[in-house]
C-alpha positions as CSV (number, residue, x, y, z in Angstrom):
1,X,-15.7,61.3,-44.4
2,X,-19.3,61.9,-45.6
3,X,-22.3,62.5,-43.4
4,X,-25.5,60.5,-43.8
5,X,-28.8,62.3,-44.4
6,X,-30.4,60.5,-41.5
7,X,-27.7,61.8,-39.2
8,X,-28.3,65.4,-40.3
9,X,-32.0,65.0,-39.7
10,X,-31.4,63.5,-36.2
11,X,-29.1,66.4,-35.2
12,X,-31.7,69.0,-36.4
13,X,-34.6,67.2,-34.7
14,X,-32.6,66.9,-31.4
15,X,-32.1,70.7,-31.4
16,X,-35.6,71.5,-32.8
17,X,-37.9,68.7,-31.7
18,X,-41.0,70.0,-33.4
19,X,-39.2,70.5,-36.8
20,X,-40.4,69.0,-40.0
21,X,-37.1,68.1,-41.8
22,X,-36.6,67.1,-45.4
23,X,-33.1,66.3,-46.6
24,X,-32.0,65.6,-50.2
25,X,-28.5,64.5,-51.3
26,X,-27.8,66.8,-54.2
27,X,-24.7,65.1,-55.6
28,X,-25.0,61.5,-54.4
29,X,-21.7,61.9,-52.6
30,X,-22.9,62.4,-49.0
31,X,-21.2,65.9,-48.9
32,X,-23.7,68.1,-50.7
33,X,-27.3,68.3,-49.3
34,X,-30.4,70.5,-49.4
35,X,-32.6,70.7,-46.4
36,X,-36.0,72.2,-45.8
37,X,-36.7,72.8,-42.1
38,X,-40.0,74.0,-40.8
39,X,-40.2,74.7,-37.0
40,X,-42.4,76.9,-34.8
41,X,-39.2,77.9,-33.1
42,X,-38.4,80.0,-36.2
43,X,-41.5,82.3,-35.6
44,X,-40.4,85.9,-35.2
45,X,-36.8,85.1,-36.2
46,X,-35.0,86.5,-39.3
47,X,-33.9,84.1,-42.0
48,X,-30.3,84.5,-40.8
49,X,-31.3,83.6,-37.2
50,X,-33.2,80.6,-38.5
51,X,-30.2,79.4,-40.5
52,X,-27.9,79.9,-37.5
53,X,-30.2,77.8,-35.4
54,X,-29.9,74.9,-37.9
55,X,-26.1,75.3,-38.2
56,X,-25.8,75.3,-34.4
57,X,-27.8,72.1,-34.4
58,X,-25.2,70.5,-36.7
59,X,-22.7,70.8,-33.9
60,X,-19.8,72.0,-35.9
61,X,-20.1,69.5,-38.7
62,X,-20.5,72.2,-41.4
63,X,-17.2,72.5,-43.3
64,X,-16.0,69.2,-41.9
65,X,-18.0,66.0,-42.5
66,X,-20.7,68.1,-44.2
67,X,-19.3,70.1,-47.0
68,X,-22.4,72.0,-48.3
69,X,-26.0,72.5,-47.1
70,X,-28.5,74.5,-49.2
71,X,-30.9,75.5,-46.5
72,X,-34.5,76.6,-46.7
73,X,-36.2,77.4,-43.3
74,X,-39.6,78.7,-42.3
75,X,-42.1,78.7,-39.4
76,X,-45.3,76.7,-40.0
77,X,-48.2,78.7,-41.5
78,X,-51.1,79.3,-39.3
């Protein structure tokens, strides 16, 4: 079962309310997405920690309903 881009965005924004989230469906199949997530909560965190925060926000959907997510994260620039 595929996952809708709006559902991915909702999960991320629930965990990171200040986040600016952009989701693109890469293959048109609802299984392969790219996401750009910008959040002040990423400030001072490594890229790995930032990605872990996003994966945690997806509540275990990675590898299940969501097959692949190309992720780009950053804190907002001052």
